[in-house]
C-alpha positions in Angstrom: 0.0 0.0 0.0 3.0 2.3 0.3 3.4 2.8 -3.5 -0.2 3.9 -4.2 -0.2 6.4 -1.4 3.2 7.7 -2.5 1.9 8.1 -6.1 -1.3 9.8 -4.8 0.7 12.3 -2.8 2.9 13.2 -5.8 0.0 13.6 -8.2 -2.2 15.6 -5.7 0.7 18.0 -5.0 1.7 18.4 -8.7 -1.9 19.2 -9.8 -2.4 21.7 -7.0 -2.0 25.5 -7.3 0.6 25.6 -4.5 3.0 23.5 -6.6 2.8 25.9 -9.5 3.4 28.8 -7.2 6.2 27.1 -5.5 7.9 26.1 -8.8 7.7 29.7 -10.1 8.9 31.2 -6.8 11.9 28.8 -6.6 12.9 29.5 -10.2 12.6 33.3 -9.8 14.0 33.7 -6.3 16.8 31.2 -6.2 18.1 31.9 -9.7 17.6 35.7 -9.3 19.5 35.7 -6.0 22.5 33.9 -7.6 22.2 36.2 -10.7 22.4 39.4 -8.6 25.0 38.3 -6.2 27.2 37.0 -9.1 27.2 40.4 -10.6 28.1 41.9 -7.3 30.9 39.4 -6.8 32.2 40.2 -10.3 32.2 43.9 -9.5 34.1 43.3 -6.2 36.8 41.3 -8.1 37.2 44.1 -10.7 37.8 46.7 -7.9 40.9 44.9 -6.6 43.4 46.3 -9.2 42.1 49.8 -8.4 42.6 49.2 -4.6 46.2 48.0 -5.3 46.9 51.0 -7.5 45.6 53.3 -4.8 47.8 51.7 -2.1 50.9 51.9 -4.3 50.2 55.5 -5.1 49.9 56.4 -1.4 53.2 54.5 -0.7 55.0 56.5 -3.5 53.6 59.8 -2.2 55.0 59.2 1.3 58.4 57.9 -0.1 58.7 61.0 -2.2 57.8 63.4 0.6 61.4 63.7 1.9 64.9 63.2 0.5 66.3 61.3 3.5 66.1 57.6 2.8 66.1 56.7 6.5 63.3 59.2 7.3 61.3 57.9 4.3 61.4 54.4 5.6 60.5 55.5 9.1 57.5 57.4 7.8 56.3 54.5 5.7 56.6 52.0 8.6 55.1 54.3 11.2 52.4 56.1 9.3 51.8 54.2 6.0 52.6 50.7 7.2 51.6 47.8 5.0 48.4 47.8 3.0 46.9 44.4 2.2 44.0 44.2 -0.2 41.4 41.7 1.0 40.8 38.8 -1.3 37.2 38.4 -2.4 35.9 34.9 -1.3 35.4 32.6 -4.2 31.9 31.7 -3.2 30.7 35.0 -1.8 28.1 35.0 -4.7 26.5 32.0 -3.0 26.4 33.3 0.5 27.5 36.9 1.2 27.7 36.6 4.9 29.8 39.4 6.4 31.6 40.2 3.1 29.4 43.3 2.3 30.5 44.7 5.7 34.2 44.1 5.1 36.6 46.8 4.0 38.4 46.7 0.7 41.8 46.7 2.3 43.6 46.8 5.7 46.4 49.2 6.7 48.8 47.7 9.3 51.2 50.0 11.1 53.3 49.6 14.2 50.5 51.2 16.2 47.2 49.9 14.8 45.3 48.0 12.1 43.0 50.3 10.2 40.3 49.2 7.8 40.3 51.0 4.4 38.1 51.3 1.4 34.6 51.7 3.0 32.6 52.4 -0.1 30.2 55.3 0.5 29.8 56.3 -3.1 27.0 53.9 -4.0 23.3 54.2 -3.3 22.4 54.3 0.4 19.6 51.8 -0.4 22.3 49.2 -1.0 22.8 49.1 2.8 19.2 49.9 3.8 17.9 47.1 1.5 20.6 44.4 1.3 20.7 41.9 -1.6 18.8 38.7 -0.7 21.3 35.9 -1.4 20.8 32.1 -1.5 21.1 31.9 2.3 18.2 34.4 2.8 16.0 32.8 0.1 16.4 29.3 1.6 16.3 30.4 5.2 13.2 32.6 5.0 11.2 32.0 1.8 11.6 28.2 1.3 11.1 27.4 5.0 7.7 29.2 4.7 6.9 27.4 1.5 7.7 24.1 3.2 5.2 24.9 5.9 2.5 25.9 3.4 3.1 22.7 1.5 2.6 20.3 4.4 0.4 22.0 7.1 -2.8 20.3 5.9 -1.3 17.0 4.7 -3.0 14.9 7.4 -5.5 17.2 9.2 -7.0 18.2 5.9 -7.7 14.5 5.1 -9.1 14.2 8.7 -11.6 17.0 8.0 -12.7 15.5 4.6 -12.8 11.9 5.9 -10.3 10.6 3.4 -7.9 9.5 6.1 -10.5 7.4 7.9 -11.4 5.7 4.6 -7.7 5.0 3.9 -7.0 3.6 7.4 -10.1 1.4 7.2 -8.2 -0.8 4.7 -5.7 -1.9 7.4 -2.9 0.3 6.0 0.0 0.7 8.5 0.1 4.2 9.9 3.9 4.4 9.5 3.5 3.6 5.7 1.0 6.4 5.4 3.3 8.9 7.2 6.3 7.8 5.2 4.5 8.0 1.9 3.2 11.5 2.7 6.6 12.7 3.8 8.5 11.3 0.8 5.9 12.3 -1.8 5.4 15.9 -0.5 9.1 16.5 0.2 10.1 15.2 -3.3 7.6 17.6 -5.0 8.9 20.5 -2.8 12.6 19.9 -3.2 12.7 19.2 -7.0 11.9 22.9 -8.0 14.6 24.1 -5.6 17.2 21.8 -7.0 16.3 22.7 -10.6 16.6 26.4 -9.8 19.9 25.9 -7.8 21.5 23.9 -10.6 20.4 26.6 -13.1 22.0 29.3 -10.9 25.2 27.3 -10.5 25.3 26.8 -14.3 25.0 30.6 -14.7 27.8 31.2 -12.2 30.0 28.7 -14.1 29.2 30.3 -17.4 30.2 33.7 -16.0 33.5 32.2 -14.8 32.8 32.7 -11.1 32.6 29.0 -10.2 35.8 27.2 -10.7 35.3 23.5 -11.2 37.8 22.4 -8.5 37.2 19.6 -6.1 37.2 21.9 -3.2 34.6 24.3 -4.6 32.3 21.5 -5.9 32.5 19.8 -2.5 31.6 23.0 -0.6 28.8 23.8 -3.0 27.5 20.3 -2.7 27.5 20.4 1.1 25.7 23.8 1.0 22.9 22.4 -1.1 22.8 19.3 1.1 22.4 21.4 4.3 19.8 23.5 2.5 17.8 20.4 1.7 18.1 19.2 5.3 17.0 22.7 6.5 13.9 22.6 4.3 13.1 19.1 5.4 13.1 20.2 9.1 10.2 22.6 8.4 8.4 20.1 6.2 8.7 17.5 8.9 7.6 20.0 11.6 4.5 20.9 9.5 3.7 17.2 9.0 4.0 16.5 12.8 1.7 19.5 13.6 -0.7 18.4 11.0 -0.9 14.9 12.5 -1.4 16.3 16.0 -4.3 18.6 15.1 -7.7 18.1 13.6 -8.3 21.3 11.6 -6.1 22.8 8.9 -6.6 26.3 10.3 -5.3 25.2 13.7 -2.3 23.5 12.1 -1.4 26.6 10.1 -1.6 28.8 13.1 0.8 26.7 15.2 3.2 26.2 12.2 3.3 29.9 11.6 3.8 30.6 15.3 6.9 28.3 15.4 8.1 29.8 12.1 8.0 33.3 13.5 9.8 32.2 16.7 12.6 30.4 14.8 13.0 32.8 11.9 12.3 36.2 13.4 12.3 36.2 17.2 15.2 34.0 18.4 17.9 35.1 15.8 17.2 38.8 16.6 16.9 38.4 20.3 20.1 36.3 20.7 22.6 39.2 20.3 20.5 41.5 22.5 20.4 38.8 25.3 24.1 38.3 24.9 24.8 42.0 25.4 22.8 42.0 28.6 24.3 38.8 30.1 27.9 39.5 28.9 28.3 43.3 28.6 31.4 44.6 27.0 33.0 48.1 27.5 32.9 50.5 24.6 35.9 51.2 22.5 35.6 54.9 23.6 35.9 53.8 27.3 39.0 51.6 26.5 40.7 54.5 24.7 39.9 56.9 27.5 41.5 54.5 30.0 44.6 54.3 27.8 44.8 58.1 27.7 44.6 58.2 31.5 47.4 55.6 31.7 49.6 57.7 29.4 48.9 60.8 31.6 49.8 58.9 34.7 53.0 57.6 33.2 54.0 61.1 32.0 53.3 62.5 35.5 55.4 59.9 37.1 58.2 60.7 34.7 58.2 64.3 35.7 58.4 63.4 39.4 61.5 61.1 38.8 64.0 63.9 39.3 62.3 65.0 42.5 62.1 61.6 44.0 65.4 60.1 42.8 67.7 63.1 43.3 69.3 62.4 39.9 69.9 64.7 37.0 67.0 65.0 34.5 68.9 63.5 31.6 71.1 61.0 33.5 71.4 57.3 32.6 69.6 56.2 35.7 66.6 58.5 34.9 66.5 57.2 31.3 66.4 53.6 32.6 63.6 54.5 35.0 61.7 56.3 32.2 62.0 53.2 29.9 60.8 51.0 32.8 57.7 53.3 33.2 57.1 53.2 29.4 57.1 49.4 29.5 54.8 49.4 32.5 52.4 51.7 30.6 52.5 49.4 27.5 51.7 46.4 29.7 48.7 48.1 31.2 47.4 49.1 27.8 47.9 45.6 26.5 46.0 44.2 29.5 43.1 46.5 28.6 43.2 45.3 25.0 43.2 41.6 26.1 40.3 42.3 28.5 38.3 44.0 25.7 39.0 41.1 23.3 38.0 38.5 25.9 34.7 40.2 26.7 33.9 40.6 23.0 34.7 36.9 22.4 32.6 35.8 25.3 29.7 37.9 24.1 30.0 36.6 20.5 30.2 33.0 21.7 27.1 33.5 23.9 25.2 35.1 21.0 26.1 32.2 18.7 25.0 29.6 21.3 21.7 31.3 21.9 21.2 31.8 18.2 21.6 28.0 17.5 18.3 27.4 19.1 16.9 28.8 15.8 17.2 26.6 12.7 17.8 29.8 10.6 20.9 30.6 12.6 22.2 27.0 12.3 21.7 27.2 8.5 23.3 30.6 8.2 26.4 29.6 10.3 26.8 26.5 8.2 26.5 28.3 4.8 28.9 31.2 5.7 31.4 28.8 7.1 31.4 26.7 3.9 31.8 29.8 1.7 34.5 31.6 3.9 32.2 34.6 4.5 31.6 34.1 8.2 33.0 35.4 11.5 36.4 33.6 10.9 36.9 35.8 7.8 36.0 38.8 9.9 38.6 38.0 12.6 41.5 39.1 10.3 40.6 42.7 11.2 
């Protein structure tokens, strides 16, 4: 009896209006997201030579600012430092992650690491309305479509009496549930895979997808995790449908869970982490560093009075160097404290966010495409 029920599920879904709407939405949204992010990725790659040329021009300007070779080198090391142009992740067109918020380059001097290349010349709507990539389409749109596909699979037949007629033929309930799950999920996932393969083909045609073993493996894992993510919502809807007796009730509870997992928990996790693990502001840390410098300078001025030595004697110079090292240690301790508090807050936010399936899917996708927090740590 499994095969007739399985065939019935496929035919009933394919002939329904929701299948046509799902098929069109998958083709439009999945392919359109890859199409748009591919063009953005291509634009980011083309900007790299301009960033390198700008860095070289700035280096030449500083080197030509004085005739003394030693002073030129000192100015470059102290003020110009080293400029590294950030490499565009190969798969950022599949999952943008934190890449749109990353600078174009990083200047590293003996004193600080400064982000460069924040593009403010484009339209402000680019930041106000970010581009929906594959992660967003799968995480939000397809999860909702999975709920709408399965919320009345069982309770709908309860209301119409079809389920009672089916079970009167001594059909095992596990066979009914398995056939409904496999039939409905197959009809849902096929449009997504067709659209995803079409988008990947377009990216390969544009030269953005290199057919290497590493890239193909990562793309394959991303699609596999996406299918697993969609199956979670489909299975949830089927469970709620089996536990309720009316389609309206099942839809209400499914949407309630969807709102909690997709909208509430991911947005509340960082807020809760800030409350539980507060971090000092950068302004406060810099203010404390300034106070440390003032205290060290004051203690240097008092050295001649307390030691009885000449102001420029060797002993005074050694004591001043000792005070400088003490000040550097205190400022390094502040930096380590700030980094530890930020790491604890970030780890707590990630842990709380993993209660949501959307956060789990997002973390997986950005980790596989090198656009997640690990890429952001280079700053």
